[in-house]
OpenMM code with the backbone's topology and positions (N, CA, C; nanometers):
from openmm import Vec3, app, unit

residues = "UNK UNK UNK UNK UNK UNK UNK UNK UNK UNK UNK UNK UNK UNK UNK UNK UNK UNK UNK UNK UNK UNK UNK UNK UNK UNK UNK UNK UNK UNK UNK UNK UNK UNK UNK UNK UNK UNK UNK UNK UNK UNK UNK UNK UNK UNK UNK UNK UNK UNK UNK UNK UNK UNK UNK UNK UNK UNK UNK UNK UNK UNK UNK UNK UNK UNK UNK UNK UNK UNK UNK UNK UNK UNK UNK UNK UNK UNK UNK UNK UNK UNK UNK UNK UNK UNK UNK UNK UNK UNK UNK UNK UNK UNK UNK UNK UNK UNK UNK UNK UNK UNK UNK UNK UNK UNK UNK UNK UNK".split()
positions = [
    Vec3(1.2956, -1.1922, -0.8019),
    Vec3(1.2035, -1.0967, -0.7435),
    Vec3(1.2830, -0.9738, -0.6994),
    Vec3(1.2287, -0.8573, -0.7287),
    Vec3(1.3032, -0.7360, -0.6986),
    Vec3(1.2400, -0.6490, -0.5907),
    Vec3(1.1166, -0.6744, -0.5538),
    Vec3(1.0518, -0.5916, -0.4525),
    Vec3(1.0945, -0.6342, -0.3128),
    Vec3(1.1144, -0.5348, -0.2253),
    Vec3(1.1611, -0.5595, -0.0902),
    Vec3(1.0558, -0.5090, 0.0083),
    Vec3(1.0023, -0.5990, 0.0898),
    Vec3(0.8954, -0.5655, 0.1841),
    Vec3(0.9385, -0.4541, 0.2782),
    Vec3(1.0550, -0.4672, 0.3388),
    Vec3(1.0985, -0.3699, 0.4386),
    Vec3(1.1150, -0.2306, 0.3792),
    Vec3(1.1763, -0.2220, 0.2617),
    Vec3(1.1966, -0.0911, 0.1978),
    Vec3(1.0637, -0.0266, 0.1597),
    Vec3(0.9748, -0.1064, 0.1014),
    Vec3(0.8458, -0.0515, 0.0609),
    Vec3(0.7629, -0.0106, 0.1818),
    Vec3(0.7625, -0.0939, 0.2854),
    Vec3(0.6854, -0.0618, 0.4061),
    Vec3(0.7374, 0.0661, 0.4703),
    Vec3(0.8680, 0.0829, 0.4762),
    Vec3(0.9259, 0.2038, 0.5348),
    Vec3(0.8876, 0.3278, 0.4545),
    Vec3(0.8923, 0.3177, 0.3227),
    Vec3(0.8558, 0.4313, 0.2370),
    Vec3(0.7079, 0.4670, 0.2551),
    Vec3(0.6218, 0.3661, 0.2598),
    Vec3(0.4795, 0.3926, 0.2784),
    Vec3(0.4511, 0.4476, 0.4170),
    Vec3(0.5210, 0.3957, 0.5174),
    Vec3(0.5008, 0.4453, 0.6531),
    Vec3(0.5354, 0.5937, 0.6623),
    Vec3(0.6446, 0.6335, 0.5994),
    Vec3(0.6821, 0.7754, 0.5979),
    Vec3(0.5740, 0.8589, 0.5293),
    Vec3(0.5176, 0.8071, 0.4210),
    Vec3(0.4100, 0.8782, 0.3512),
    Vec3(0.2852, 0.8864, 0.4379),
    Vec3(0.2511, 0.7771, 0.5048),
    Vec3(0.1374, 0.7801, 0.5980),
    Vec3(0.1601, 0.8854, 0.7056),
    Vec3(0.2784, 0.8875, 0.7631),
    Vec3(0.3078, 0.9820, 0.8703),
    Vec3(0.2955, 1.1261, 0.8210),
    Vec3(0.3440, 1.1509, 0.7005),
    Vec3(0.3321, 1.2851, 0.6449),
    Vec3(0.1882, 1.3272, 0.6230),
    Vec3(0.1050, 1.2349, 0.5773),
    Vec3(-0.0353, 1.2654, 0.5490),
    Vec3(-0.1217, 1.2702, 0.6742),
    Vec3(-0.0863, 1.1920, 0.7728),
    Vec3(-0.1704, 1.1791, 0.8926),
    Vec3(-0.1012, 1.2331, 1.0175),
    Vec3(-0.0162, 1.3318, 1.0000),
    Vec3(0.0671, 1.3811, 1.1107),
    Vec3(-0.0139, 1.4300, 1.2308),
    Vec3(-0.1289, 1.4897, 1.2068),
    Vec3(-0.2094, 1.5410, 1.3182),
    Vec3(-0.2644, 1.4288, 1.4063),
    Vec3(-0.2843, 1.3146, 1.3507),
    Vec3(-0.3400, 1.1993, 1.4247),
    Vec3(-0.2360, 1.0903, 1.4457),
    Vec3(-0.1079, 1.1198, 1.4192),
    Vec3(-0.0053, 1.0165, 1.4181),
    Vec3(-0.0009, 0.9302, 1.5437),
    Vec3(-0.0083, 0.9860, 1.6644),
    Vec3(-0.0028, 0.8969, 1.7822),
    Vec3(-0.1126, 0.7899, 1.7821),
    Vec3(-0.2315, 0.8264, 1.7359),
    Vec3(-0.3424, 0.7302, 1.7312),
    Vec3(-0.3313, 0.6350, 1.6126),
    Vec3(-0.2665, 0.6790, 1.5081),
    Vec3(-0.2638, 0.6054, 1.3818),
    Vec3(-0.1402, 0.5178, 1.3657),
    Vec3(-0.0336, 0.5490, 1.4343),
    Vec3(0.0971, 0.4889, 1.4088),
    Vec3(0.0951, 0.3358, 1.4003),
    Vec3(0.0403, 0.2702, 1.5005),
    Vec3(0.0421, 0.1227, 1.5004),
    Vec3(-0.0370, 0.0652, 1.3835),
    Vec3(-0.1498, 0.1268, 1.3533),
    Vec3(-0.2294, 0.0811, 1.2397),
    Vec3(-0.1549, 0.1044, 1.1091),
    Vec3(-0.0936, 0.2210, 1.0968),
    Vec3(-0.0202, 0.2548, 0.9749),
    Vec3(0.0973, 0.1594, 0.9542),
    Vec3(0.1659, 0.1248, 1.0611),
    Vec3(0.2776, 0.0297, 1.0497),
    Vec3(0.2284, -0.1046, 0.9974),
    Vec3(0.1199, -0.1534, 1.0550),
    Vec3(0.0660, -0.2834, 1.0130),
    Vec3(0.0163, -0.2786, 0.8688),
    Vec3(-0.0521, -0.1713, 0.8332),
    Vec3(-0.1066, -0.1613, 0.6977),
    Vec3(0.0031, -0.1433, 0.5935),
    Vec3(0.1070, -0.0670, 0.6264),
    Vec3(0.2191, -0.0505, 0.5328),
    Vec3(0.2849, -0.1854, 0.5069),
    Vec3(0.3013, -0.2644, 0.6121),
    Vec3(0.3635, -0.3963, 0.5960),
    Vec3(0.2739, -0.4881, 0.5117),
    Vec3(0.1439, -0.4863, 0.5384),
    Vec3(0.0520, -0.5702, 0.4610),
    Vec3(0.0514, -0.5314, 0.3138),
    Vec3(0.0470, -0.4011, 0.2874),
    Vec3(0.0499, -0.3557, 0.1485),
    Vec3(0.1784, -0.4003, 0.0798),
    Vec3(0.2909, -0.3826, 0.1468),
    Vec3(0.4197, -0.4218, 0.0889),
    Vec3(0.4229, -0.5719, 0.0625),
    Vec3(0.3777, -0.6508, 0.1579),
    Vec3(0.3748, -0.7967, 0.1397),
    Vec3(0.2849, -0.8349, 0.0226),
    Vec3(0.1745, -0.7625, 0.0069),
    Vec3(0.0828, -0.7905, -0.1025),
    Vec3(0.1479, -0.7612, -0.2371),
    Vec3(0.2248, -0.6537, -0.2456),
    Vec3(0.2921, -0.6231, -0.3725),
    Vec3(0.3992, -0.7271, -0.4054),
    Vec3(0.4661, -0.7789, -0.3049),
    Vec3(0.5636, -0.8861, -0.3280),
    Vec3(0.4911, -1.0120, -0.3774),
    Vec3(0.3771, -1.0422, -0.3181),
    Vec3(0.2981, -1.1575, -0.3626),
    Vec3(0.2496, -1.1377, -0.5063),
    Vec3(0.1992, -1.0185, -0.5367),
    Vec3(0.1549, -0.9900, -0.6734),
    Vec3(0.2707, -1.0095, -0.7705),
    Vec3(0.3877, -0.9573, -0.7336),
    Vec3(0.5043, -0.9725, -0.8215),
    Vec3(0.5346, -1.1201, -0.8457),
    Vec3(0.5369, -1.1983, -0.7396),
    Vec3(0.5679, -1.3413, -0.7518),
    Vec3(0.4655, -1.4122, -0.8398),
    Vec3(0.3385, -1.3885, -0.8139),
    Vec3(0.2333, -1.4546, -0.8903),
    Vec3(0.2331, -1.4113, -1.0364),
    Vec3(0.2551, -1.2838, -1.0602),
    Vec3(0.2558, -1.2332, -1.1978),
    Vec3(0.3759, -1.2862, -1.2760),
    Vec3(0.4921, -1.2821, -1.2154),
    Vec3(0.6127, -1.3249, -1.2863),
    Vec3(0.6188, -1.4760, -1.3084),
    Vec3(0.5396, -1.5509, -1.2330),
    Vec3(0.5319, -1.6951, -1.2546),
    Vec3(0.4062, -1.7335, -1.3337),
    Vec3(0.3429, -1.6326, -1.3931),
    Vec3(0.2252, -1.6517, -1.4783),
    Vec3(0.1072, -1.7181, -1.4080),
    Vec3(0.0949, -1.6952, -1.2783),
    Vec3(-0.0193, -1.7499, -1.2041),
    Vec3(-0.1358, -1.6519, -1.1998),
    Vec3(-0.1074, -1.5238, -1.2264),
    Vec3(-0.2121, -1.4236, -1.2406),
    Vec3(-0.1761, -1.3350, -1.3595),
    Vec3(-0.2782, -1.2702, -1.4134),
    Vec3(-0.2558, -1.1754, -1.5224),
    Vec3(-0.2659, -1.0325, -1.4680),
    Vec3(-0.2539, -0.9327, -1.5559),
    Vec3(-0.2563, -0.7935, -1.5124),
    Vec3(-0.3871, -0.7584, -1.4423),
    Vec3(-0.4978, -0.8036, -1.4958),
    Vec3(-0.6284, -0.7725, -1.4350),
    Vec3(-0.6395, -0.8342, -1.2964),
    Vec3(-0.5945, -0.9560, -1.2811),
    Vec3(-0.5982, -1.0198, -1.1497),
    Vec3(-0.5053, -0.9481, -1.0514),
    Vec3(-0.3920, -0.9003, -1.1002),
    Vec3(-0.3005, -0.8228, -1.0159),
    Vec3(-0.3693, -0.6948, -0.9679),
    Vec3(-0.4424, -0.6312, -1.0572),
    Vec3(-0.5158, -0.5101, -1.0202),
    Vec3(-0.6214, -0.5398, -0.9148),
    Vec3(-0.6875, -0.6538, -0.9271),
    Vec3(-0.7879, -0.6929, -0.8272),
    Vec3(-0.7226, -0.7172, -0.6906),
    Vec3(-0.6076, -0.7834, -0.6893),
    Vec3(-0.5340, -0.8034, -0.5638),
    Vec3(-0.5001, -0.6688, -0.5004),
    Vec3(-0.4521, -0.5741, -0.5830),
    Vec3(-0.4183, -0.4408, -0.5339),
    Vec3(-0.5413, -0.3728, -0.4739),
    Vec3(-0.6526, -0.3798, -0.5447),
    Vec3(-0.7744, -0.3145, -0.4982),
    Vec3(-0.8259, -0.3741, -0.3678),
    Vec3(-0.8177, -0.5039, -0.3552),
    Vec3(-0.8619, -0.5693, -0.2314),
    Vec3(-0.7809, -0.5191, -0.1128),
    Vec3(-0.6497, -0.5141, -0.1277),
    Vec3(-0.5657, -0.4693, -0.0162),
    Vec3(-0.5847, -0.3203, 0.0112),
    Vec3(-0.6010, -0.2422, -0.0937),
    Vec3(-0.6241, -0.0979, -0.0758),
    Vec3(-0.7546, -0.0757, 0.0003),
    Vec3(-0.8588, -0.1507, -0.0343),
    Vec3(-0.9870, -0.1385, 0.0357),
    Vec3(-0.9767, -0.1836, 0.1809),
    Vec3(-0.8997, -0.2870, 0.2060),
    Vec3(-0.8801, -0.3332, 0.3440),
    Vec3(-0.8080, -0.2258, 0.4259),
    Vec3(-0.7068, -0.1640, 0.3676),
    Vec3(-0.6342, -0.0572, 0.4357),
    Vec3(-0.7275, 0.0602, 0.4629),
    Vec3(-0.8098, 0.0945, 0.3661),
    Vec3(-0.9063, 0.2028, 0.3832),
    Vec3(-0.9992, 0.1722, 0.5006),
    Vec3(-1.0504, 0.0506, 0.5081),
    Vec3(-1.1421, 0.0130, 0.6154),
    Vec3(-1.0755, 0.0237, 0.7523),
    Vec3(-0.9524, -0.0215, 0.7628),
    Vec3(-0.8802, -0.0147, 0.8897),
    Vec3(-0.8612, 0.1302, 0.9322),
    Vec3(-0.8137, 0.2138, 0.8415),
    Vec3(-0.7871, 0.3530, 0.8767),
    Vec3(-0.9150, 0.4307, 0.9054),
    Vec3(-1.0236, 0.3985, 0.8366),
    Vec3(-1.1502, 0.4670, 0.8625),
    Vec3(-1.2088, 0.4311, 0.9986),
    Vec3(-1.1662, 0.3199, 1.0549),
    Vec3(-1.2145, 0.2794, 1.1866),
    Vec3(-1.1532, 0.3632, 1.2992),
    Vec3(-1.0491, 0.4400, 1.2679),
    Vec3(-0.9837, 0.5227, 1.3686),
    Vec3(-1.0640, 0.6508, 1.3857),
    Vec3(-1.1046, 0.6754, 1.5079),
    Vec3(-1.1867, 0.7919, 1.5373),
    Vec3(-1.1155, 0.9204, 1.4954),
    Vec3(-1.1896, 1.0043, 1.4259),
    Vec3(-1.1356, 1.1335, 1.3862),
    Vec3(-1.0753, 1.1379, 1.2471),
    Vec3(-1.0600, 1.0225, 1.1839),
    Vec3(-1.0083, 1.0219, 1.0472),
    Vec3(-1.1252, 1.0160, 0.9497),
    Vec3(-1.1277, 1.1099, 0.8599),
    Vec3(-1.2325, 1.1137, 0.7592),
    Vec3(-1.1888, 1.0474, 0.6310),
    Vec3(-1.2830, 1.0269, 0.5434),
    Vec3(-1.2577, 0.9591, 0.4169),
    Vec3(-1.1527, 1.0320, 0.3334),
    Vec3(-1.1603, 1.1641, 0.3261),
    Vec3(-1.0636, 1.2382, 0.2455),
    Vec3(-0.9221, 1.2225, 0.2986),
    Vec3(-0.9064, 1.2292, 0.4300),
    Vec3(-0.7734, 1.2134, 0.4892),
    Vec3(-0.7191, 1.0733, 0.4648),
    Vec3(-0.8039, 0.9734, 0.4769),
    Vec3(-0.7624, 0.8349, 0.4555),
    Vec3(-0.7249, 0.8133, 0.3093),
    Vec3(-0.8066, 0.8629, 0.2179),
    Vec3(-0.7762, 0.8488, 0.0757),
    Vec3(-0.6446, 0.9173, 0.0405),
    Vec3(-0.6232, 1.0364, 0.0940),
    Vec3(-0.4984, 1.1086, 0.0681),
    Vec3(-0.3789, 1.0304, 0.1219),
    Vec3(-0.3936, 0.9745, 0.2409),
    Vec3(-0.2842, 0.8975, 0.3016),
    Vec3(-0.2524, 0.7727, 0.2199),
    Vec3(-0.3538, 0.6999, 0.1792),
    Vec3(-0.3320, 0.5785, 0.0993),
    Vec3(-0.2691, 0.6140, -0.0348),
    Vec3(-0.3213, 0.7174, -0.0990),
    Vec3(-0.2649, 0.7585, -0.2280),
    Vec3(-0.1198, 0.8026, -0.2128),
    Vec3(-0.0887, 0.8737, -0.1057),
    Vec3(0.0498, 0.9146, -0.0813),
    Vec3(0.1397, 0.7934, -0.0615),
    Vec3(0.0897, 0.6953, 0.0136),
    Vec3(0.1681, 0.5741, 0.0396),
    Vec3(0.1928, 0.4959, -0.0885),
    Vec3(0.0928, 0.4867, -0.1729),
    Vec3(0.1096, 0.4137, -0.2987),
    Vec3(0.1940, 0.4924, -0.3987),
    Vec3(0.1831, 0.6237, -0.3953),
    Vec3(0.2609, 0.7069, -0.4875),
    Vec3(0.4111, 0.6867, -0.4714),
    Vec3(0.4566, 0.6609, -0.3485),
    Vec3(0.6015, 0.6434, -0.3277),
    Vec3(0.6513, 0.5121, -0.3874),
    Vec3(0.5580, 0.4241, -0.4245),
    Vec3(0.5964, 0.2938, -0.4806),
    Vec3(0.5767, 0.2828, -0.6309),
    Vec3(0.5241, 0.3857, -0.6923),
    Vec3(0.4879, 0.3761, -0.8346),
    Vec3(0.6027, 0.3224, -0.9191),
    Vec3(0.7156, 0.3877, -0.9158),
    Vec3(0.8278, 0.3458, -1.0013),
    Vec3(0.8769, 0.2063, -0.9657),
    Vec3(0.8906, 0.1795, -0.8368),
    Vec3(0.9430, 0.0509, -0.7911),
    Vec3(0.8535, -0.0652, -0.8345),
    Vec3(0.7250, -0.0550, -0.8037),
    Vec3(0.6318, -0.1642, -0.8329),
    Vec3(0.6096, -0.1784, -0.9837),
    Vec3(0.5845, -0.0677, -1.0507),
    Vec3(0.5576, -0.0765, -1.1956),
    Vec3(0.6781, -0.1294, -1.2725),
    Vec3(0.7972, -0.0911, -1.2317),
    Vec3(0.9183, -0.1415, -1.2983),
    Vec3(0.9351, -0.2898, -1.2726),
    Vec3(0.9142, -0.3330, -1.1482),
    Vec3(0.9299, -0.4750, -1.1141),
    Vec3(0.8325, -0.5629, -1.1915),
    Vec3(0.7093, -0.5120, -1.2109),
    Vec3(0.6077, -0.5917, -1.2794),
    Vec3(0.6142, -0.5784, -1.4312),
    Vec3(0.6648, -0.4673, -1.4781),
    Vec3(0.6683, -0.4455, -1.6224),
    Vec3(0.5379, -0.3934, -1.6791),
    Vec3(0.4460, -0.3503, -1.5927),
    Vec3(0.3229, -0.2845, -1.6361),
    Vec3(0.2787, -0.1900, -1.5255),
    Vec3(0.1858, -0.0990, -1.5569),
    Vec3(0.1427, 0.0020, -1.4612),
    Vec3(0.0323, -0.0532, -1.3707),
    Vec3(0.0739, -0.0999, -1.2535),
    Vec3(-0.0215, -0.1452, -1.1532),
    Vec3(-0.0656, -0.0287, -1.0665),
    Vec3(0.0247, 0.0644, -1.0421),
    Vec3(-0.0064, 0.1803, -0.9572),
    Vec3(-0.0158, 0.3069, -1.0391),
] * unit.nanometer
topology = app.Topology()
chain = topology.addChain("A")
for resn in residues:
    res = topology.addResidue(resn, chain)
    for name in ("N", "CA", "C"):
        topology.addAtom(name, app.Element.getBySymbol(name[0]), res)
């Protein structure tokens, strides 16, 4: 397994902070938790995919479930709109594109 939870979570957290800087004091704890959950989910996807327990489509479904959960958490924060949340999530996932896609051998992100 090549994905590292701590490295991915840190990269996503930095992306969240950049996208949500105006609301950072209110968002920080949620962003930390969501970055860690997303990173853990990508490690799980990698493990399941590389051991042939899921296929590419199932990996995509796992990704979508976690992305939707992150969206729901961030939208619950007062003052954050859908566009800001979508931009933040996309920024967080964008920093992982090369890492995750290379580890899996297909384009998940």
